[in-house]
C-alpha positions as CSV (number, residue, x, y, z in Angstrom):
1,M,91.7,82.4,125.0
2,P,92.5,79.7,122.4
3,P,93.8,76.3,123.5
4,K,97.5,76.2,123.8
5,Q,97.9,73.7,121.0
6,L,95.0,74.2,118.6
7,V,94.8,71.5,116.0
8,L,92.2,71.9,113.3
9,K,90.2,68.8,112.4
10,H,87.8,68.5,109.4
11,D,84.2,69.2,110.1
12,P,82.0,67.5,107.5
13,H,78.9,69.3,108.7
14,I,79.9,72.5,107.0
15,L,78.8,72.3,103.4
16,L,80.6,74.6,101.0
17,E,79.5,75.6,97.5
18,T,82.5,75.7,95.2
19,L,82.2,78.7,92.8
20,H,85.6,78.1,91.1
21,E,88.6,75.8,91.7
22,D,91.9,75.4,89.9
23,D,95.5,74.9,90.8
24,H,95.8,78.3,92.3
25,V,92.4,79.5,93.4
26,L,89.6,78.2,95.5
27,A,86.5,80.4,95.6
28,I,83.6,79.2,97.8
29,A,80.3,80.7,99.0
30,K,80.6,80.8,102.8
31,P,77.3,79.9,104.3
32,F,75.6,82.6,106.3
33,G,76.3,82.3,110.0
34,V,79.4,80.1,109.6
35,L,82.4,81.8,111.3
36,A,85.6,82.1,109.2
37,H,88.0,80.8,111.9
38,P,88.0,79.2,115.3
39,S,87.0,81.4,118.3
40,P,85.5,80.9,121.7
41,G,82.8,78.2,121.6
42,F,84.0,77.1,118.1
43,W,87.6,75.9,118.8
44,A,86.9,72.3,117.8
45,R,84.3,72.6,115.0
46,G,81.8,74.7,113.1
47,T,84.0,77.1,111.1
48,L,85.1,77.7,107.5
49,A,88.6,76.8,108.6
50,H,87.4,73.4,109.9
51,A,85.6,72.8,106.6
52,L,88.7,73.4,104.6
53,V,91.0,71.0,106.5
54,G,92.2,68.4,104.0
55,R,90.9,70.5,101.0
56,V,93.7,73.1,101.0
57,S,97.4,72.6,101.8
58,K,98.5,72.5,105.4
59,E,100.7,75.6,104.8
60,M,97.6,77.6,103.8
61,M,95.9,76.7,107.1
62,E,98.8,77.9,109.3
63,E,98.9,81.2,111.0
64,I,101.8,83.5,110.4
């Protein structure tokens, strides 16, 4: 079960290779073994979502 108030913080340990970036698109090569989003054992760090904090808009990081 996720924490009641999950706040994503940037994880500088996840290195992303940028394949393409412009004003509308960010294409990256997700490293093998890196989870896409927080889950049990990875709530605070270690995911693609954590690596993107500060790189994409806050609105793009919110769940709908």
